N, CA, C and O atoms as a CHARMM CRD file, in Angstrom:
* protein
*
  304
    1    1 MET  N     -2.48700  -4.34300  -8.60700 PROA 1      0.00000
    2    1 MET  CA    -3.58900  -3.40400  -8.68400 PROA 1      0.00000
    3    1 MET  C     -4.29600  -3.38900  -7.32500 PROA 1      0.00000
    4    1 MET  O     -4.53700  -4.42100  -6.69800 PROA 1      0.00000
    5    2 TYR  N     -4.61200  -2.16700  -6.91000 PROA 2      0.00000
    6    2 TYR  CA    -5.36300  -1.97600  -5.67700 PROA 2      0.00000
    7    2 TYR  C     -6.20800  -0.73100  -5.86800 PROA 2      0.00000
    8    2 TYR  O     -5.68700   0.33300  -6.20500 PROA 2      0.00000
    9    3 GLU  N     -7.49500  -0.85600  -5.65800 PROA 3      0.00000
   10    3 GLU  CA    -8.43500   0.23800  -5.86000 PROA 3      0.00000
   11    3 GLU  C     -8.31300   0.84200  -7.25800 PROA 3      0.00000
   12    3 GLU  O     -8.40800   2.05600  -7.44000 PROA 3      0.00000
   13    4 GLY  N     -8.10000  -0.03500  -8.23900 PROA 4      0.00000
   14    4 GLY  CA    -8.05700   0.38400  -9.62800 PROA 4      0.00000
   15    4 GLY  C     -6.76500   1.05100 -10.08700 PROA 4      0.00000
   16    4 GLY  O     -6.70800   1.57900 -11.19700 PROA 4      0.00000
   17    5 ARG  N     -5.73400   1.03600  -9.25800 PROA 5      0.00000
   18    5 ARG  CA    -4.46000   1.67100  -9.60900 PROA 5      0.00000
   19    5 ARG  C     -3.30900   0.70900  -9.34600 PROA 5      0.00000
   20    5 ARG  O     -3.41200  -0.19800  -8.52000 PROA 5      0.00000
   21    6 GLU  N     -2.20600   0.92900 -10.06900 PROA 6      0.00000
   22    6 GLU  CA    -1.00200   0.15000  -9.83000 PROA 6      0.00000
   23    6 GLU  C     -0.19100   0.82100  -8.72500 PROA 6      0.00000
   24    6 GLU  O     -0.05300   2.04400  -8.70200 PROA 6      0.00000
   25    7 TRP  N      0.34400   0.01100  -7.81000 PROA 7      0.00000
   26    7 TRP  CA     1.14600   0.49700  -6.69400 PROA 7      0.00000
   27    7 TRP  C      2.40600  -0.34500  -6.58500 PROA 7      0.00000
   28    7 TRP  O      2.48200  -1.43600  -7.14900 PROA 7      0.00000
   29    8 VAL  N      3.38800   0.15900  -5.86300 PROA 8      0.00000
   30    8 VAL  CA     4.61800  -0.56500  -5.57400 PROA 8      0.00000
   31    8 VAL  C      4.70600  -0.70600  -4.06000 PROA 8      0.00000
   32    8 VAL  O      4.44200   0.24500  -3.32500 PROA 8      0.00000
   33    9 LEU  N      5.07800  -1.90100  -3.59600 PROA 9      0.00000
   34    9 LEU  CA     5.26800  -2.09800  -2.16000 PROA 9      0.00000
   35    9 LEU  C      6.46400  -1.26600  -1.72000 PROA 9      0.00000
   36    9 LEU  O      7.57400  -1.44600  -2.22000 PROA 9      0.00000
   37   10 HSD  N      6.23000  -0.36100  -0.78500 PROA 10     0.00000
   38   10 HSD  CA     7.27300   0.56300  -0.33200 PROA 10     0.00000
   39   10 HSD  C      7.87900   0.09600   0.99000 PROA 10     0.00000
   40   10 HSD  O      9.09600   0.14000   1.16700 PROA 10     0.00000
   41   11 GLU  N      7.03200  -0.35000   1.91600 PROA 11     0.00000
   42   11 GLU  CA     7.52800  -0.72900   3.23700 PROA 11     0.00000
   43   11 GLU  C      6.50000  -1.59700   3.94800 PROA 11     0.00000
   44   11 GLU  O      5.29700  -1.47300   3.71500 PROA 11     0.00000
   45   12 VAL  N      6.98500  -2.47500   4.81600 PROA 12     0.00000
   46   12 VAL  CA     6.12100  -3.27000   5.68700 PROA 12     0.00000
   47   12 VAL  C      6.28400  -2.72400   7.10200 PROA 12     0.00000
   48   12 VAL  O      7.39000  -2.70200   7.64200 PROA 12     0.00000
   49   13 LEU  N      5.19000  -2.28800   7.69100 PROA 13     0.00000
   50   13 LEU  CA     5.20400  -1.75900   9.05100 PROA 13     0.00000
   51   13 LEU  C      4.66600  -2.84300   9.97700 PROA 13     0.00000
   52   13 LEU  O      3.47600  -2.86800  10.29000 PROA 13     0.00000
   53   14 SER  N      5.54000  -3.73000  10.40800 PROA 14     0.00000
   54   14 SER  CA     5.10300  -4.87200  11.19800 PROA 14     0.00000
   55   14 SER  C      4.52700  -4.45500  12.54800 PROA 14     0.00000
   56   14 SER  O      3.58600  -5.08200  13.03500 PROA 14     0.00000
   57   15 ASP  N      5.07500  -3.41000  13.15700 PROA 15     0.00000
   58   15 ASP  CA     4.54800  -2.95500  14.44800 PROA 15     0.00000
   59   15 ASP  C      3.12300  -2.42600  14.32400 PROA 15     0.00000
   60   15 ASP  O      2.32600  -2.54800  15.25400 PROA 15     0.00000
   61   16 GLU  N      2.80700  -1.84000  13.17500 PROA 16     0.00000
   62   16 GLU  CA     1.47300  -1.29100  12.95200 PROA 16     0.00000
   63   16 GLU  C      0.55600  -2.27400  12.23400 PROA 16     0.00000
   64   16 GLU  O     -0.64700  -2.03400  12.12000 PROA 16     0.00000
   65   17 GLY  N      1.11800  -3.37900  11.74800 PROA 17     0.00000
   66   17 GLY  CA     0.31600  -4.37300  11.04900 PROA 17     0.00000
   67   17 GLY  C     -0.22300  -3.86700   9.72800 PROA 17     0.00000
   68   17 GLY  O     -1.38900  -4.08700   9.40000 PROA 17     0.00000
   69   18 SER  N      0.63100  -3.18300   8.96100 PROA 18     0.00000
   70   18 SER  CA     0.19300  -2.67700   7.66300 PROA 18     0.00000
   71   18 SER  C      1.36200  -2.61200   6.69100 PROA 18     0.00000
   72   18 SER  O      2.52700  -2.70900   7.07800 PROA 18     0.00000
   73   19 VAL  N      1.02200  -2.44600   5.43000 PROA 19     0.00000
   74   19 VAL  CA     2.03200  -2.24600   4.39800 PROA 19     0.00000
   75   19 VAL  C      1.80600  -0.87300   3.78700 PROA 19     0.00000
   76   19 VAL  O      0.67900  -0.38000   3.74100 PROA 19     0.00000
   77   20 VAL  N      2.88800  -0.26000   3.31700 PROA 20     0.00000
   78   20 VAL  CA     2.81800   1.03700   2.65900 PROA 20     0.00000
   79   20 VAL  C      3.01300   0.80700   1.17000 PROA 20     0.00000
   80   20 VAL  O      4.00100   0.20800   0.74700 PROA 20     0.00000
   81   21 LEU  N      2.06100   1.29000   0.37900 PROA 21     0.00000
   82   21 LEU  CA     2.15200   1.21400  -1.06500 PROA 21     0.00000
   83   21 LEU  C      2.47000   2.60400  -1.58800 PROA 21     0.00000
   84   21 LEU  O      1.95800   3.59600  -1.06900 PROA 21     0.00000
   85   22 ALA  N      3.31500   2.68300  -2.61600 PROA 22     0.00000
   86   22 ALA  CA     3.68400   3.95600  -3.21700 PROA 22     0.00000
   87   22 ALA  C      3.27300   3.97700  -4.67700 PROA 22     0.00000
   88   22 ALA  O      3.30500   2.95300  -5.35800 PROA 22     0.00000
   89   23 ASP  N      2.88700   5.14800  -5.14800 PROA 23     0.00000
   90   23 ASP  CA     2.52200   5.35000  -6.54500 PROA 23     0.00000
   91   23 ASP  C      3.80800   5.36000  -7.37400 PROA 23     0.00000
   92   23 ASP  O      4.67600   6.20000  -7.13700 PROA 23     0.00000
   93   24 PRO  N      3.95300   4.44600  -8.34200 PROA 24     0.00000
   94   24 PRO  CA     5.20000   4.37600  -9.11300 PROA 24     0.00000
   95   24 PRO  C      5.32700   5.45100 -10.19100 PROA 24     0.00000
   96   24 PRO  O      6.37200   5.55300 -10.83300 PROA 24     0.00000
   97   25 SER  N      4.29000   6.24700 -10.40100 PROA 25     0.00000
   98   25 SER  CA     4.39000   7.28500 -11.43600 PROA 25     0.00000
   99   25 SER  C      5.35300   8.37100 -10.97300 PROA 25     0.00000
  100   25 SER  O      5.74200   8.41600  -9.80600 PROA 25     0.00000
  101   26 SER  N      5.72400   9.22700 -11.88300 PROA 26     0.00000
  102   26 SER  CA     6.70400  10.26300 -11.55900 PROA 26     0.00000
  103   26 SER  C      6.08500  11.45100 -10.83300 PROA 26     0.00000
  104   26 SER  O      6.79900  12.38200 -10.46100 PROA 26     0.00000
  105   27 GLN  N      4.78600  11.43800 -10.62800 PROA 27     0.00000
  106   27 GLN  CA     4.13200  12.55200  -9.95100 PROA 27     0.00000
  107   27 GLN  C      4.46000  12.50900  -8.46100 PROA 27     0.00000
  108   27 GLN  O      4.20700  11.50700  -7.79300 PROA 27     0.00000
  109   28 ALA  N      5.01900  13.59200  -7.95100 PROA 28     0.00000
  110   28 ALA  CA     5.34700  13.68000  -6.53300 PROA 28     0.00000
  111   28 ALA  C      4.36400  14.62400  -5.86000 PROA 28     0.00000
  112   28 ALA  O      3.92200  15.60600  -6.45500 PROA 28     0.00000
  113   29 ILE  N      4.03000  14.32000  -4.62100 PROA 29     0.00000
  114   29 ILE  CA     3.16300  15.18700  -3.83500 PROA 29     0.00000
  115   29 ILE  C      3.95100  15.70800  -2.64600 PROA 29     0.00000
  116   29 ILE  O      4.98300  15.14300  -2.28300 PROA 29     0.00000
  117   30 ILE  N      3.47400  16.76800  -2.05100 PROA 30     0.00000
  118   30 ILE  CA     4.13500  17.31200  -0.86700 PROA 30     0.00000
  119   30 ILE  C      3.71700  16.47900   0.32800 PROA 30     0.00000
  120   30 ILE  O      2.52800  16.32800   0.60800 PROA 30     0.00000
  121   31 GLN  N      4.70400  15.93700   1.03300 PROA 31     0.00000
  122   31 GLN  CA     4.43000  15.11700   2.19900 PROA 31     0.00000
  123   31 GLN  C      4.59200  15.94500   3.46100 PROA 31     0.00000
  124   31 GLN  O      5.44400  16.83000   3.54100 PROA 31     0.00000
  125   32 ALA  N      3.76000  15.64100   4.44000 PROA 32     0.00000
  126   32 ALA  CA     3.81300  16.35600   5.71700 PROA 32     0.00000
  127   32 ALA  C      4.73000  15.63000   6.69500 PROA 32     0.00000
  128   32 ALA  O      4.91700  14.41700   6.60200 PROA 32     0.00000
  129   33 ASN  N      5.29900  16.38600   7.63300 PROA 33     0.00000
  130   33 ASN  CA     6.10200  15.77600   8.69400 PROA 33     0.00000
  131   33 ASN  C      5.17000  15.35400   9.83700 PROA 33     0.00000
  132   33 ASN  O      3.95000  15.40400   9.68200 PROA 33     0.00000
  133   34 LEU  N      5.71900  14.94700  10.96400 PROA 34     0.00000
  134   34 LEU  CA     4.90300  14.47700  12.08500 PROA 34     0.00000
  135   34 LEU  C      3.98900  15.55100  12.65000 PROA 34     0.00000
  136   34 LEU  O      3.00600  15.23900  13.32200 PROA 34     0.00000
  137   35 PHE  N      4.30100  16.81000  12.38400 PROA 35     0.00000
  138   35 PHE  CA     3.50100  17.91700  12.90700 PROA 35     0.00000
  139   35 PHE  C      2.47800  18.41800  11.89700 PROA 35     0.00000
  140   35 PHE  O      1.78300  19.40000  12.15600 PROA 35     0.00000
  141   36 GLY  N      2.37700  17.74800  10.74000 PROA 36     0.00000
  142   36 GLY  CA     1.42400  18.13100   9.72000 PROA 36     0.00000
  143   36 GLY  C      1.89200  19.26900   8.83100 PROA 36     0.00000
  144   36 GLY  O      1.12000  19.77700   8.01900 PROA 36     0.00000
  145   37 GLU  N      3.13800  19.67300   8.97300 PROA 37     0.00000
  146   37 GLU  CA     3.69400  20.75900   8.16200 PROA 37     0.00000
  147   37 GLU  C      4.29700  20.19400   6.88400 PROA 37     0.00000
  148   37 GLU  O      4.84000  19.08900   6.89700 PROA 37     0.00000
  149   38 PRO  N      4.21100  20.93500   5.77400 PROA 38     0.00000
  150   38 PRO  CA     4.82800  20.44900   4.53700 PROA 38     0.00000
  151   38 PRO  C      6.31900  20.23100   4.73800 PROA 38     0.00000
  152   38 PRO  O      7.00800  21.08000   5.30400 PROA 38     0.00000
  153   39 SER  N      6.80900  19.10000   4.27600 PROA 39     0.00000
  154   39 SER  CA     8.19000  18.74100   4.56000 PROA 39     0.00000
  155   39 SER  C      9.01900  18.50700   3.29900 PROA 39     0.00000
  156   39 SER  O     10.08900  19.09400   3.13500 PROA 39     0.00000
  157   40 ARG  N      8.52300  17.65100   2.41200 PROA 40     0.00000
  158   40 ARG  CA     9.28700  17.30300   1.21600 PROA 40     0.00000
  159   40 ARG  C      8.34500  16.73300   0.17900 PROA 40     0.00000
  160   40 ARG  O      7.18800  16.43000   0.47000 PROA 40     0.00000
  161   41 LYS  N      8.84700  16.59300  -1.02400 PROA 41     0.00000
  162   41 LYS  CA     8.07100  15.95800  -2.08000 PROA 41     0.00000
  163   41 LYS  C      8.39800  14.47100  -2.11200 PROA 41     0.00000
  164   41 LYS  O      9.54700  14.06800  -1.93600 PROA 41     0.00000
  165   42 GLY  N      7.39000  13.68400  -2.33400 PROA 42     0.00000
  166   42 GLY  CA     7.57100  12.23900  -2.41700 PROA 42     0.00000
  167   42 GLY  C      6.38400  11.62400  -3.12800 PROA 42     0.00000
  168   42 GLY  O      5.43300  12.32400  -3.47800 PROA 42     0.00000
  169   43 PRO  N      6.43200  10.32200  -3.34400 PROA 43     0.00000
  170   43 PRO  CA     5.32900   9.66200  -4.04300 PROA 43     0.00000
  171   43 PRO  C      4.08500   9.61400  -3.16300 PROA 43     0.00000
  172   43 PRO  O      4.16800   9.63500  -1.93600 PROA 43     0.00000
  173   44 GLU  N      2.93800   9.54800  -3.81600 PROA 44     0.00000
  174   44 GLU  CA     1.69800   9.34700  -3.08200 PROA 44     0.00000
  175   44 GLU  C      1.75900   7.95900  -2.44900 PROA 44     0.00000
  176   44 GLU  O      2.21000   7.00900  -3.08800 PROA 44     0.00000
  177   45 THR  N      1.31900   7.83500  -1.22500 PROA 45     0.00000
  178   45 THR  CA     1.33400   6.54900  -0.53500 PROA 45     0.00000
  179   45 THR  C     -0.03200   6.24400   0.04400 PROA 45     0.00000
  180   45 THR  O     -0.85600   7.13800   0.23700 PROA 45     0.00000
  181   46 THR  N     -0.26100   4.97800   0.31700 PROA 46     0.00000
  182   46 THR  CA    -1.47000   4.53800   0.99200 PROA 46     0.00000
  183   46 THR  C     -1.11600   3.37700   1.90600 PROA 46     0.00000
  184   46 THR  O     -0.19800   2.61100   1.61500 PROA 46     0.00000
  185   47 LEU  N     -1.83800   3.24500   3.00500 PROA 47     0.00000
  186   47 LEU  CA    -1.62700   2.14800   3.95200 PROA 47     0.00000
  187   47 LEU  C     -2.66600   1.07000   3.72700 PROA 47     0.00000
  188   47 LEU  O     -3.84400   1.36500   3.52500 PROA 47     0.00000
  189   48 VAL  N     -2.23000  -0.17900   3.76200 PROA 48     0.00000
  190   48 VAL  CA    -3.13200  -1.31800   3.65100 PROA 48     0.00000
  191   48 VAL  C     -2.92400  -2.17900   4.89100 PROA 48     0.00000
  192   48 VAL  O     -1.80900  -2.63100   5.15100 PROA 48     0.00000
  193   49 PRO  N     -3.99500  -2.41100   5.66400 PROA 49     0.00000
  194   49 PRO  CA    -3.84400  -3.24400   6.86600 PROA 49     0.00000
  195   49 PRO  C     -3.53200  -4.69500   6.50000 PROA 49     0.00000
  196   49 PRO  O     -4.03900  -5.22800   5.51200 PROA 49     0.00000
  197   50 LEU  N     -2.68800  -5.31900   7.31900 PROA 50     0.00000
  198   50 LEU  CA    -2.34200  -6.71900   7.08600 PROA 50     0.00000
  199   50 LEU  C     -3.40000  -7.67400   7.62000 PROA 50     0.00000
  200   50 LEU  O     -3.70000  -8.68800   6.99000 PROA 50     0.00000
  201   51 TYR  N     -3.96200  -7.35500   8.76800 PROA 51     0.00000
  202   51 TYR  CA    -4.81800  -8.30500   9.48400 PROA 51     0.00000
  203   51 TYR  C     -6.28800  -7.92500   9.42800 PROA 51     0.00000
  204   51 TYR  O     -6.65100  -6.75300   9.32700 PROA 51     0.00000
  205   52 GLY  N     -7.11900  -8.95600   9.49600 PROA 52     0.00000
  206   52 GLY  CA    -8.56000  -8.77000   9.54200 PROA 52     0.00000
  207   52 GLY  C     -9.01200  -8.49700  10.96200 PROA 52     0.00000
  208   52 GLY  O     -8.30600  -7.85000  11.73600 PROA 52     0.00000
  209   53 ASP  N    -10.18800  -8.99200  11.30000 PROA 53     0.00000
  210   53 ASP  CA   -10.75800  -8.75900  12.63400 PROA 53     0.00000
  211   53 ASP  C     -9.93400  -9.41200  13.73300 PROA 53     0.00000
  212   53 ASP  O     -9.92500  -8.94500  14.87200 PROA 53     0.00000
  213   54 THR  N     -9.24900 -10.48100  13.39500 PROA 54     0.00000
  214   54 THR  CA    -8.38100 -11.15300  14.36100 PROA 54     0.00000
  215   54 THR  C     -6.98900 -11.27800  13.75000 PROA 54     0.00000
  216   54 THR  O     -6.85800 -11.32700  12.52700 PROA 54     0.00000
  217   55 PRO  N     -5.94600 -11.33000  14.58200 PROA 55     0.00000
  218   55 PRO  CA    -4.58000 -11.39000  14.05800 PROA 55     0.00000
  219   55 PRO  C     -4.26600 -12.62800  13.21300 PROA 55     0.00000
  220   55 PRO  O     -3.25900 -12.64700  12.50500 PROA 55     0.00000
  221   56 ASP  N     -5.11000 -13.65400  13.27500 PROA 56     0.00000
  222   56 ASP  CA    -4.84000 -14.86000  12.48600 PROA 56     0.00000
  223   56 ASP  C     -5.55400 -14.85100  11.13300 PROA 56     0.00000
  224   56 ASP  O     -5.58800 -15.87100  10.44500 PROA 56     0.00000
  225   57 THR  N     -6.13000 -13.69800  10.74500 PROA 57     0.00000
  226   57 THR  CA    -6.76900 -13.56000   9.43700 PROA 57     0.00000
  227   57 THR  C     -6.16100 -12.36900   8.69500 PROA 57     0.00000
  228   57 THR  O     -5.62900 -11.44300   9.30700 PROA 57     0.00000
  229   58 LEU  N     -6.25100 -12.41500   7.38900 PROA 58     0.00000
  230   58 LEU  CA    -5.77200 -11.30500   6.56100 PROA 58     0.00000
  231   58 LEU  C     -6.92500 -10.34200   6.28900 PROA 58     0.00000
  232   58 LEU  O     -8.08500 -10.75100   6.22600 PROA 58     0.00000
  233   59 SER  N     -6.59700  -9.06000   6.12700 PROA 59     0.00000
  234   59 SER  CA    -7.62900  -8.05900   5.86200 PROA 59     0.00000
  235   59 SER  C     -8.18000  -8.22500   4.45400 PROA 59     0.00000
  236   59 SER  O     -7.50800  -8.75200   3.56800 PROA 59     0.00000
  237   60 ASP  N     -9.40700  -7.77000   4.26300 PROA 60     0.00000
  238   60 ASP  CA   -10.02600  -7.80400   2.93000 PROA 60     0.00000
  239   60 ASP  C     -9.21900  -6.97500   1.94400 PROA 60     0.00000
  240   60 ASP  O     -9.07900  -7.35300   0.78100 PROA 60     0.00000
  241   61 ALA  N     -8.68400  -5.83400   2.40600 PROA 61     0.00000
  242   61 ALA  CA    -7.89300  -4.96700   1.52800 PROA 61     0.00000
  243   61 ALA  C     -6.62900  -5.67600   1.05500 PROA 61     0.00000
  244   61 ALA  O     -6.26400  -5.56700  -0.11600 PROA 61     0.00000
  245   62 LEU  N     -5.95600  -6.40200   1.94600 PROA 62     0.00000
  246   62 LEU  CA    -4.74800  -7.12500   1.56000 PROA 62     0.00000
  247   62 LEU  C     -5.08700  -8.26400   0.60400 PROA 62     0.00000
  248   62 LEU  O     -4.35200  -8.51000  -0.35300 PROA 62     0.00000
  249   63 LEU  N     -6.18500  -8.95200   0.85600 PROA 63     0.00000
  250   63 LEU  CA    -6.60000 -10.02800  -0.04500 PROA 63     0.00000
  251   63 LEU  C     -6.91800  -9.47800  -1.43900 PROA 63     0.00000
  252   63 LEU  O     -6.59900 -10.11200  -2.44500 PROA 63     0.00000
  253   64 GLU  N     -7.54900  -8.29300  -1.50000 PROA 64     0.00000
  254   64 GLU  CA    -7.81500  -7.65200  -2.79400 PROA 64     0.00000
  255   64 GLU  C     -6.50400  -7.34000  -3.50500 PROA 64     0.00000
  256   64 GLU  O     -6.35600  -7.59900  -4.70000 PROA 64     0.00000
  257   65 LEU  N     -5.56200  -6.78600  -2.76200 PROA 65     0.00000
  258   65 LEU  CA    -4.26200  -6.44400  -3.33200 PROA 65     0.00000
  259   65 LEU  C     -3.56800  -7.68700  -3.87700 PROA 65     0.00000
  260   65 LEU  O     -3.05000  -7.66400  -4.99300 PROA 65     0.00000
  261   66 LEU  N     -3.55000  -8.75900  -3.11300 PROA 66     0.00000
  262   66 LEU  CA    -2.87000  -9.98800  -3.53000 PROA 66     0.00000
  263   66 LEU  C     -3.58000 -10.67000  -4.70700 PROA 66     0.00000
  264   66 LEU  O     -2.92400 -11.29200  -5.54200 PROA 66     0.00000
  265   67 SER  N     -4.88900 -10.56100  -4.77900 PROA 67     0.00000
  266   67 SER  CA    -5.62000 -11.21800  -5.86500 PROA 67     0.00000
  267   67 SER  C     -5.43500 -10.49500  -7.19400 PROA 67     0.00000
  268   67 SER  O     -5.66100 -11.08000  -8.25300 PROA 67     0.00000
  269   68 ASN  N     -5.02700  -9.23200  -7.15100 PROA 68     0.00000
  270   68 ASN  CA    -4.85500  -8.44300  -8.36300 PROA 68     0.00000
  271   68 ASN  C     -3.38600  -8.27000  -8.72500 PROA 68     0.00000
  272   68 ASN  O     -3.03400  -7.32700  -9.43400 PROA 68     0.00000
  273   69 LYS  N     -2.54000  -9.15000  -8.25700 PROA 69     0.00000
  274   69 LYS  CA    -1.09800  -9.03400  -8.50000 PROA 69     0.00000
  275   69 LYS  C     -0.80800  -9.01000  -9.99600 PROA 69     0.00000
  276   69 LYS  O     -1.25500  -9.88100 -10.74200 PROA 69     0.00000
  277   70 ILE  N     -0.06600  -8.01700 -10.41400 PROA 70     0.00000
  278   70 ILE  CA     0.31300  -7.91000 -11.83200 PROA 70     0.00000
  279   70 ILE  C      1.39000  -8.94500 -12.12800 PROA 70     0.00000
  280   70 ILE  O      2.29500  -9.15500 -11.32000 PROA 70     0.00000
  281   71 GLY  N      1.29300  -9.57900 -13.26400 PROA 71     0.00000
  282   71 GLY  CA     2.27200 -10.56900 -13.65500 PROA 71     0.00000
  283   71 GLY  C      1.99500 -11.95200 -13.07200 PROA 71     0.00000
  284   71 GLY  O      2.84600 -12.84000 -13.11900 PROA 71     0.00000
  285   72 LYS  N      0.77400 -12.12300 -12.51400 PROA 72     0.00000
  286   72 LYS  CA     0.46200 -13.44100 -11.98600 PROA 72     0.00000
  287   72 LYS  C      0.37100 -14.43300 -13.13400 PROA 72     0.00000
  288   72 LYS  O     -0.03600 -14.05900 -14.23400 PROA 72     0.00000
  289   73 PRO  N      0.73800 -15.68300 -12.90700 PROA 73     0.00000
  290   73 PRO  CA     0.73500 -16.66600 -13.98900 PROA 73     0.00000
  291   73 PRO  C     -0.66300 -16.88900 -14.54900 PROA 73     0.00000
  292   73 PRO  O     -1.65300 -16.87700 -13.81600 PROA 73     0.00000
  293   74 GLU  N     -0.72300 -17.09000 -15.84300 PROA 74     0.00000
  294   74 GLU  CA    -1.97600 -17.37300 -16.51100 PROA 74     0.00000
  295   74 GLU  C     -2.39900 -18.80600 -16.20800 PROA 74     0.00000
  296   74 GLU  O     -1.56000 -19.70500 -16.15500 PROA 74     0.00000
  297   75 THR  N     -3.68200 -19.01900 -16.01300 PROA 75     0.00000
  298   75 THR  CA    -4.20600 -20.37000 -15.81100 PROA 75     0.00000
  299   75 THR  C     -5.02100 -20.77800 -17.02500 PROA 75     0.00000
  300   75 THR  O     -5.75000 -19.96200 -17.59000 PROA 75     0.00000
  301   76 ASP  N     -4.90500 -22.00600 -17.41900 PROA 76     0.00000
  302   76 ASP  CA    -5.63100 -22.49700 -18.58900 PROA 76     0.00000
  303   76 ASP  C     -6.92400 -23.13700 -18.18900 PROA 76     0.00000
  304   76 ASP  O     -7.67000 -23.60900 -19.04700 PROA 76     0.00000
């Protein structure tokens, strides 16, 4: 769960320091190409930064994503 919705990890962009999350529902949106023109239909995506203020820390958004992992083990 991230921002109240379920997402699927789609790609890790190590050069950009972010991960791409995709909406697992069957709803497809029109995606733009590099020039901003409509190109194809695909899942809704969002970028989540990997790093915080310094490269040796994780971003708050990534920590939120990891803390809400679906299927995490139950603690007693």
